[in-house]
C-alpha positions in Angstrom: -85.0 -28.3 187.3 -86.7 -28.1 190.2 -83.6 -29.0 192.2 -81.6 -26.0 191.0 -84.8 -23.9 191.4 -84.7 -25.3 195.5 -80.6 -25.0 195.5 -80.8 -21.6 194.8 -83.9 -20.6 197.0 -82.4 -22.1 200.0 -78.6 -20.9 199.2 -80.5 -17.2 199.4 -82.7 -18.1 202.5 -79.8 -19.5 204.5 -76.2 -18.5 202.4 -75.8 -15.0 203.7 -75.1 -13.1 207.3 -78.1 -11.2 207.7 -80.7 -14.1 206.7 -79.4 -16.2 209.3 -79.2 -12.9 212.1 -82.8 -12.8 211.4 -83.7 -16.3 211.8 -82.1 -16.5 214.3 -83.1 -13.6 215.9 -86.8 -15.5 214.5 -86.2 -18.8 216.2 -84.8 -17.2 219.7 -88.1 -15.1 220.2 -90.2 -18.3 219.2 -88.1 -20.0 222.0 -88.8 -17.6 225.0 -92.6 -17.7 223.7 -92.6 -21.6 224.6 -91.5 -20.7 227.9 -93.3 -21.0 231.1 -93.4 -16.8 232.3 -96.6 -15.0 231.0 -94.8 -11.7 230.6 -91.9 -13.3 229.0 -94.7 -15.4 226.6 -96.4 -12.5 225.2 -93.6 -10.7 224.7 -92.0 -12.4 222.9 -95.0 -13.3 220.6 -95.5 -10.0 220.2 -91.6 -9.2 218.8 -92.5 -12.9 216.6 -95.5 -10.5 215.3 -93.9 -7.9 214.8 -91.0 -9.6 212.7 -93.3 -10.7 210.7 -95.2 -8.1 209.8 -94.8 -6.9 206.4 -96.0 -10.3 204.7 -97.3 -11.3 207.7 -100.4 -8.6 207.0 -101.3 -8.7 203.5 -101.3 -13.1 204.2 -103.6 -12.2 207.0 -106.1 -10.4 205.3 -106.1 -12.6 202.7 -106.8 -15.4 205.0 -109.8 -13.7 206.5 -111.6 -14.0 203.2 -111.1 -17.8 203.3 -113.3 -18.3 206.0 -113.3 -19.6 209.2 -110.6 -23.2 208.4 -108.2 -21.0 208.0 -108.1 -20.0 210.8 -107.1 -23.5 212.5 -104.0 -23.1 214.6 -102.2 -25.1 211.9 -103.1 -22.5 209.5 -101.8 -19.5 211.2 -98.5 -21.0 211.9 -97.8 -22.1 208.2 -98.4 -18.6 207.4 -95.5 -17.3 209.6 -93.3 -19.8 208.5 -94.0 -18.6 205.3 -93.6 -14.9 206.2 -89.9 -16.0 208.2 -88.6 -17.6 205.1 -90.5 -15.2 202.7 -88.0 -12.6 204.5 -85.6 -14.5 205.0 -85.6 -14.6 200.9 -85.7 -10.8 200.4 -83.2 -9.9 203.0 -80.8 -12.7 201.5 -81.8 -10.9 197.7 -80.3 -7.7 199.4 -77.7 -9.5 200.6 -76.6 -10.8 197.3 -78.0 -7.0 195.2 -75.1 -4.9 197.9 -72.4 -7.2 196.4 -73.6 -7.4 193.2 -71.2 -9.4 190.7 -67.5 -9.4 190.8 -66.1 -5.8 188.2 -69.9 -5.2 188.0 -70.2 -1.8 189.9 -66.3 -1.6 190.8 -64.4 1.2 189.9 -60.8 0.1 188.7 -58.2 -0.1 191.0 -55.3 2.1 189.3 -52.1 3.1 192.2 -50.2 6.3 190.9 -50.7 9.2 190.6 -53.4 10.4 187.5 -51.3 11.4 185.5 -49.2 8.0 185.0 -53.1 6.2 184.7 -53.1 5.6 180.8 -57.5 5.3 181.3 -57.7 9.3 182.2 -55.2 10.8 179.1 -53.5 14.0 179.5 -53.7 16.7 181.9 
């Protein structure tokens, strides 16, 4: 059961173009932030912060209530990692909801004029 949930999470998080684009942008900004240039590192760090903004803002608020141990570098890095993965999961769910199940939200495609379509009855 847990393995099935983990597979579903991984498929939703990494199995669509929108989530992969988001995670690619995050990876690019983090790699640029690891560079030597101070200006580029600061700009990339700010962009990485903004990319995690909705989730990390809530988590930073909760982190402030936990005390000093939660403000260590590993805890902050885990917070950012969780934020990025959670937001990629949400983007994956949005893509899945946009696709829908086959035939669920689609109108049947009929060829020919309306008067030949049996679903519309007589005109």
